[in-house]
C-alpha positions as CSV (number, residue, x, y, z in Angstrom):
1,M,-7.0,25.9,-4.8
2,E,-10.8,26.3,-3.9
3,D,-12.4,23.2,-3.8
4,P,-12.8,21.6,-0.2
5,V,-12.1,18.1,-1.4
6,L,-8.7,18.4,-3.4
7,A,-7.1,21.2,-0.6
8,S,-7.7,18.1,1.9
9,G,-5.0,16.1,0.2
10,R,-8.3,13.4,-0.6
11,L,-9.2,12.8,-4.6
12,I,-12.6,11.9,-5.2
13,A,-14.4,12.2,-7.9
14,V,-17.9,13.6,-7.2
15,P,-18.7,16.2,-4.1
16,A,-22.5,14.7,-4.3
17,E,-21.6,11.7,-2.5
18,N,-19.0,13.1,0.0
19,R,-22.2,14.1,2.0
20,E,-23.3,10.1,2.2
21,I,-20.3,9.8,3.7
22,V,-21.4,11.7,6.8
23,R,-24.4,10.2,6.9
24,D,-22.5,6.5,6.7
25,V,-19.9,7.4,9.4
26,M,-23.0,8.6,11.6
27,T,-24.6,5.8,11.2
28,K,-21.4,3.4,11.8
29,L,-20.4,4.8,15.0
30,D,-24.2,5.1,16.2
31,I,-23.5,8.8,17.1
32,K,-25.2,10.8,19.9
33,G,-25.6,14.1,21.2
34,S,-23.0,13.4,24.2
35,D,-20.9,12.7,22.0
36,T,-16.8,13.4,22.4
37,V,-15.1,13.1,19.0
38,L,-11.2,12.4,18.1
39,D,-10.7,13.2,13.8
40,I,-7.7,11.9,13.6
41,G,-6.9,13.3,9.6
42,S,-9.6,15.1,9.6
43,G,-8.5,17.4,6.9
44,I,-9.9,20.7,6.5
45,G,-13.0,19.3,8.4
46,Q,-15.8,18.2,5.5
47,L,-16.7,15.3,8.4
48,A,-15.4,17.1,11.8
49,I,-17.7,20.1,10.7
50,P,-21.4,18.4,10.3
51,L,-20.3,16.0,12.9
52,S,-19.8,19.0,15.6
53,Y,-23.8,20.1,15.1
54,S,-24.7,17.2,16.4
55,V,-22.2,16.0,19.0
56,E,-20.9,17.7,22.1
57,S,-17.3,18.3,20.7
58,V,-14.8,17.3,18.1
59,T,-11.3,17.2,18.6
60,C,-9.5,17.4,15.2
61,I,-5.7,16.8,14.6
62,D,-4.2,17.3,11.3
63,H,-1.3,18.9,10.1
64,A,-0.9,22.5,11.5
65,D,-1.6,24.3,7.8
66,V,-4.7,22.7,7.8
67,L,-6.0,23.0,11.1
68,D,-5.3,27.0,10.2
69,R,-7.7,26.4,7.3
70,L,-10.1,25.0,9.3
71,S,-9.7,27.1,12.2
72,R,-10.1,30.6,10.3
73,S,-13.6,29.2,8.5
74,H,-14.9,27.6,10.8
75,T,-15.5,28.7,14.2
76,Q,-17.5,26.5,16.4
77,K,-17.0,27.0,20.0
78,N,-16.7,22.7,20.2
79,I,-14.2,22.0,17.6
80,R,-10.9,22.1,19.2
81,Y,-7.6,21.8,17.1
82,F,-3.9,19.5,17.8
83,A,-2.0,20.3,15.2
84,G,1.0,18.2,14.2
85,D,2.0,14.1,14.1
86,F,-0.3,11.7,15.8
87,L,2.6,9.2,16.2
88,G,4.8,12.2,17.6
89,M,2.6,14.0,19.8
90,D,0.9,13.2,23.4
91,V,-3.5,13.6,23.3
92,P,-4.7,14.5,25.9
93,G,-8.0,12.3,27.1
94,R,-10.1,10.1,25.9
95,Y,-13.3,9.9,23.3
96,S,-16.1,8.4,23.4
97,K,-16.0,8.3,19.0
98,I,-13.6,8.6,17.0
99,L,-12.6,8.7,13.6
100,I,-10.1,7.7,10.9
101,Y,-11.3,8.3,7.7
102,D,-9.2,8.2,4.7
103,V,-5.9,7.9,6.2
104,V,-4.2,4.9,7.1
105,H,-3.0,4.2,3.9
106,Y,-1.6,7.3,3.6
107,L,0.7,6.0,6.4
108,A,4.3,4.8,5.1
109,S,4.1,1.2,5.7
110,Q,2.4,-1.5,8.0
111,E,3.8,-1.2,10.7
112,E,3.4,2.8,11.2
113,V,-0.6,1.6,10.3
114,L,-0.8,-0.8,13.4
115,R,0.9,1.9,15.5
116,F,-1.3,4.2,14.4
117,V,-4.2,2.2,15.4
118,N,-2.8,0.8,18.8
119,K,-2.4,4.5,20.0
120,A,-5.7,5.6,18.7
121,L,-6.6,2.7,20.6
122,G,-5.5,4.1,23.6
123,L,-7.4,7.0,23.0
124,L,-11.0,5.4,23.4
125,A,-13.3,5.6,26.2
126,P,-14.8,2.3,27.5
127,H,-17.7,1.5,25.7
128,G,-16.3,3.9,22.8
129,K,-16.5,3.4,19.0
130,M,-13.6,3.7,16.9
131,L,-14.5,3.9,12.5
132,I,-11.4,2.8,10.3
133,G,-13.0,4.4,7.2
134,G,-12.3,4.2,3.5
135,V,-10.1,2.0,3.6
136,R,-8.1,1.4,0.1
137,N,-8.3,-2.5,-0.2
138,E,-5.6,-3.4,-4.1
139,D,-7.0,-6.9,-3.3
140,L,-10.7,-5.7,-3.2
141,R,-10.2,-3.4,-6.3
142,I,-8.6,-6.1,-8.0
143,R,-11.3,-9.0,-7.0
144,I,-14.5,-6.1,-7.7
145,S,-12.0,-6.0,-11.2
146,R,-11.7,-8.7,-12.8
147,T,-15.7,-9.1,-12.8
148,E,-17.7,-8.3,-15.8
149,K,-20.1,-5.7,-13.7
150,G,-16.8,-4.2,-12.1
151,Q,-15.1,-2.8,-15.1
152,A,-18.2,-1.6,-16.3
153,F,-18.0,0.8,-13.3
154,F,-14.7,1.7,-13.4
155,A,-15.3,2.6,-16.8
156,E,-18.2,4.7,-16.5
157,R,-16.4,6.0,-13.6
158,M,-13.0,7.0,-15.3
159,K,-15.3,8.9,-17.7
160,L,-17.0,10.9,-14.8
161,L,-13.9,12.2,-12.8
162,W,-12.9,13.4,-16.7
163,T,-16.5,14.5,-17.2
164,Y,-15.8,16.6,-13.9
165,Q,-12.6,17.7,-13.5
166,T,-13.1,19.6,-16.9
167,E,-15.6,21.1,-16.1
168,Q,-14.0,22.2,-13.0
169,D,-11.0,23.2,-15.0
170,R,-8.4,21.2,-12.9
171,A,-6.1,18.8,-14.8
172,D,-5.0,15.2,-13.1
173,S,-1.9,16.6,-11.7
174,S,-3.1,18.9,-9.9
175,V,-2.7,16.5,-6.9
176,E,-0.1,13.9,-6.8
177,Q,-0.1,10.8,-5.6
178,D,2.8,10.0,-3.1
179,A,4.4,6.5,-4.1
180,D,5.9,6.2,-0.5
181,I,2.8,4.8,1.0
182,V,1.5,1.7,2.5
183,E,-0.5,-0.5,-0.2
184,M,-2.7,-2.6,2.1
185,R,-3.8,-6.1,1.4
186,D,-6.5,-8.0,2.3
187,R,-4.0,-10.1,4.8
188,D,-3.1,-5.5,6.5
189,V,-6.6,-5.1,6.8
190,L,-7.2,-8.1,8.8
191,E,-4.6,-7.6,10.7
192,V,-5.7,-4.3,11.7
193,V,-8.9,-6.2,13.3
194,A,-6.8,-8.6,14.9
195,L,-4.8,-5.7,17.1
196,A,-7.9,-4.7,18.2
197,R,-9.1,-7.9,18.9
198,F,-6.1,-9.0,20.3
199,H,-6.8,-6.1,23.0
200,G,-10.1,-7.4,23.9
201,H,-12.4,-5.5,21.3
202,N,-14.8,-6.3,18.8
203,A,-13.6,-5.8,15.5
204,Y,-15.4,-5.9,12.1
205,I,-14.8,-5.4,8.6
206,L,-18.3,-3.4,6.7
207,P,-18.5,-2.7,3.2
208,Q,-19.3,0.6,1.8
209,P,-22.7,1.3,0.6
210,P,-23.1,1.8,-3.2
211,T,-23.9,5.4,-2.8
212,L,-20.1,6.1,-1.5
213,P,-17.6,7.1,-4.3
214,L,-15.1,4.3,-4.9
215,W,-17.5,2.2,-2.7
216,N,-15.7,-1.0,-3.6
217,Q,-12.6,-0.5,-3.6
218,R,-12.7,0.3,-0.4
219,E,-14.3,-1.0,3.2
220,D,-14.2,-0.3,7.1
221,I,-12.8,-1.6,9.9
222,V,-15.5,-0.6,12.8
223,I,-14.0,-1.4,16.1
224,E,-16.5,-1.4,19.8
225,H,-14.1,-0.7,22.7
226,L,-15.1,-3.4,25.4
227,P,-13.8,-2.5,29.0
228,F,-12.2,-5.9,30.2
229,V,-10.2,-7.3,33.3
230,P,-7.2,-8.6,32.2
231,D,-7.7,-13.1,32.2
232,K,-4.9,-14.0,35.5
233,L,-3.4,-17.8,35.0
234,L,-2.8,-18.7,38.4
235,F,0.2,-20.4,39.5
236,L,1.2,-21.6,43.3
237,A,5.0,-21.0,44.1
238,V,6.7,-21.4,47.5
239,D,8.8,-18.6,49.1
240,S,12.3,-19.0,50.3
241,N,10.4,-19.7,53.9
242,N,8.9,-22.5,52.1
243,Q,5.4,-21.1,52.2
244,P,2.8,-21.5,49.6
245,R,1.6,-18.0,47.9
246,I,-0.4,-17.6,44.8
247,F,0.6,-15.1,41.8
248,S,-0.8,-15.1,38.7
249,I,0.3,-14.1,35.0
250,R,-1.7,-11.8,32.4
251,H,-0.7,-10.6,28.8
252,A,0.7,-6.5,29.7
253,V,-2.0,-3.6,28.6
254,P,-1.0,-0.3,27.6
255,Q,-1.6,1.1,31.4
256,D,1.2,-1.4,32.3
257,S,3.7,1.3,30.6
258,P,4.7,3.2,33.7
259,F,5.6,0.8,35.8
260,V,7.8,-1.6,33.2
261,Y,9.7,1.7,32.1
262,A,10.5,2.1,36.5
263,L,11.1,-1.5,36.8
264,S,13.7,-1.2,34.0
265,Q,15.4,2.3,35.6
266,E,16.8,0.3,38.9
267,P,20.2,0.4,39.4
268,T,20.6,-3.6,39.3
269,A,17.9,-3.9,36.2
270,R,20.0,-1.8,34.3
271,A,23.5,-3.3,35.5
272,A,21.7,-6.7,34.0
273,S,21.1,-5.4,31.2
274,I,22.8,-5.2,28.1
275,R,22.7,-1.9,27.2
276,T,23.4,-0.2,30.8
277,E,22.3,3.3,30.2
278,A,19.2,5.1,31.4
279,F,16.9,6.2,28.9
280,T,14.0,8.4,28.5
281,F,10.2,7.7,29.1
282,E,9.6,9.0,26.0
283,D,11.9,6.5,24.3
284,H,10.3,4.1,26.2
285,Q,7.0,4.6,25.3
286,K,7.6,4.2,21.8
287,W,9.4,1.1,22.2
288,W,6.5,-0.1,23.8
289,A,3.9,1.6,21.1
290,E,6.5,-0.6,18.8
291,R,6.1,-4.1,21.2
292,M,2.2,-3.4,22.1
293,A,1.0,-2.7,18.0
294,E,2.3,-6.6,17.5
295,P,1.6,-9.3,19.8
296,Q,2.3,-11.7,16.6
297,N,5.8,-10.9,17.5
298,C,5.9,-10.5,21.3
299,R,4.5,-11.3,24.2
300,M,4.6,-9.5,27.1
301,Y,3.5,-10.6,30.3
302,I,3.4,-9.3,34.1
303,V,3.3,-11.0,36.6
304,D,1.4,-10.3,39.6
305,E,0.6,-10.4,43.6
306,E,-3.1,-10.1,44.6
307,N,-3.6,-6.2,42.8
308,R,0.6,-5.9,42.9
309,S,2.6,-5.9,39.8
310,L,6.0,-7.6,40.5
311,G,7.6,-7.8,37.6
312,I,7.7,-8.8,33.8
313,V,9.0,-11.6,31.5
314,R,8.9,-10.6,27.6
315,Y,9.3,-12.9,25.1
316,G,10.5,-11.6,21.1
317,R,10.6,-14.3,18.1
318,V,13.3,-14.9,16.2
319,V,12.0,-14.1,12.6
320,A,13.7,-14.2,9.6
321,G,14.3,-10.6,8.3
322,R,13.8,-8.5,11.7
323,P,16.3,-6.7,13.6
324,L,17.8,-9.0,16.9
325,W,16.8,-5.5,18.9
326,S,16.9,-1.9,17.8
327,G,19.6,-0.7,15.4
328,G,20.5,-4.6,15.0
329,P,21.8,-7.6,12.8
330,I,18.7,-9.2,10.7
331,A,17.6,-12.3,12.4
332,Q,18.1,-15.9,11.1
333,G,15.8,-19.0,11.9
334,D,12.3,-19.7,10.5
335,G,10.4,-18.0,13.5
336,T,10.1,-21.2,16.6
337,E,12.4,-19.4,18.8
338,A,12.0,-17.0,21.3
339,E,14.1,-14.6,23.4
340,V,13.5,-14.2,26.8
341,S,14.5,-11.4,29.4
342,I,12.8,-11.0,33.2
343,V,12.8,-8.1,35.3
344,L,11.1,-8.3,38.7
345,R,10.9,-5.5,41.5
346,P,14.1,-6.0,44.0
347,E,12.1,-6.5,46.6
348,V,11.7,-9.7,45.6
349,R,14.2,-10.9,43.4
350,G,16.1,-14.5,45.1
351,R,12.5,-15.5,46.2
352,K,12.6,-18.4,43.8
353,L,9.8,-16.7,42.0
354,S,12.3,-16.0,38.7
355,E,12.0,-19.5,38.2
356,F,8.1,-20.0,38.7
357,A,7.0,-16.9,36.6
358,L,9.9,-18.0,33.7
359,G,8.2,-21.6,33.5
360,E,4.5,-20.1,34.1
361,T,5.1,-17.8,31.2
362,R,6.6,-20.2,28.7
363,K,4.0,-22.2,29.0
364,Q,2.1,-19.5,28.1
365,A,4.3,-18.7,24.8
366,V,5.0,-22.2,23.6
367,K,1.0,-22.2,23.0
368,E,0.4,-18.7,21.7
369,M,3.1,-18.2,20.2
370,G,4.3,-21.7,18.4
371,L,7.3,-21.7,19.6
372,T,10.2,-24.8,20.2
373,K,13.0,-23.5,22.0
374,T,13.3,-20.5,24.1
375,T,16.6,-18.6,24.7
376,A,18.4,-16.5,27.4
377,L,20.7,-13.9,27.1
378,I,23.3,-13.4,29.9
379,R,26.3,-11.4,31.4
380,P,28.1,-13.6,33.0
381,D,28.9,-11.5,36.4
382,H,24.8,-11.6,37.4
383,P,24.6,-15.0,38.7
384,M,21.2,-14.2,40.2
385,S,19.9,-14.3,36.6
386,I,21.7,-17.7,36.1
387,R,20.5,-19.2,38.7
388,A,17.1,-18.2,37.8
389,F,17.5,-19.4,34.7
390,E,18.7,-22.9,35.4
391,K,16.5,-23.7,38.1
392,A,13.7,-22.4,35.4
393,G,15.1,-25.7,33.2
394,Y,17.5,-23.9,30.9
395,K,20.6,-25.4,29.9
396,R,23.2,-23.2,29.1
397,V,24.9,-24.0,25.6
398,G,27.7,-21.4,24.4
399,E,28.4,-17.7,24.3
400,E,28.0,-14.9,22.4
401,E,28.6,-11.7,22.4
402,R,26.3,-8.5,21.6
403,M,27.1,-4.9,21.5
404,G,30.2,-6.0,22.1
405,V,29.3,-7.1,25.5
406,S,30.2,-10.6,26.0
407,L,27.1,-13.6,27.1
408,L,26.7,-16.6,28.4
409,R,23.4,-18.2,26.1
410,Y,20.9,-20.4,27.4
411,E,18.3,-22.1,25.6
412,M,15.2,-24.0,26.5
413,T,13.6,-27.1,23.9
């Protein structure tokens, strides 16, 4: 297949219009000569190649066969390649501009889209920009198709596509549509914007100009990285020596992952968990990325004293249709309950910090998640945890078994 558009796996009717995409991308990303660009899902370089003449460097991520063809046909020294699955690879560095064009609607699910975007956000340099371009929105297509102008456009487009493919001696079947992909709608596009804004960045939905192919079925998301210091809620706690100490709680950020992993592998923390076996940092990173990508269902608060992190308190919403834990049974409920867990550094346990941290974070979680009940499941052979939750106001309401482990159930309403 010689046509570069079809060879990249993207069916766009009129190649002449594709040249306009480069201009639109450069405008929306505010491309400068000093930029380092990460092109995720670069294909055979329809955008990466022209961008490479205007920036310091371009890093392309895509399938090995696609990048092999690109690297053999274009030998610019400022283009480098990483082959493989973006979600499964380690990408070094941070980039002033990130381009994800005509990609996210080919992922398997909305959950995968959010994990994809969340990982990309972690690679965006301070003050950088990300363009998630050409997002296919089914609701947008339906709205336009119900207008007189839209129906005329689609009729003309069908004729143009047929004419173009006939001249190039191609059949419609030359590129097959994968049925096992996400169908993005308004709520999904807005959820991507909400994810970026939750992490403290500016995010906007922008229309595509009429010079682009299928502009009235697709839209762009632009994200501006805003370096920030996480908001901290200060609270005073009296330690076991009856001395006041000032602590703070804040939302967890991606950079907290190594600290939380080290905390979770401490022997007494593992002994207090339902799953007592150790796990790898790679497994933790996958779990962490999934939790960070769903702030509507999971809030994680880091407990700090001055500039030192002391622990984490996590609230996971019990939502009907979602597993209670990875691989576990499907939850039942109306979404107003969350399960809470806490892990602190060993040296600060037993000093009243747990009860204060549980109390202060619960106030935040109730407000942010709309909760009416929080629940803790505690091993009966872990009296320190039992004491901390009881002092925080939790009441024992029964027992429960998870993964063959008998647990005490505590609730607060």
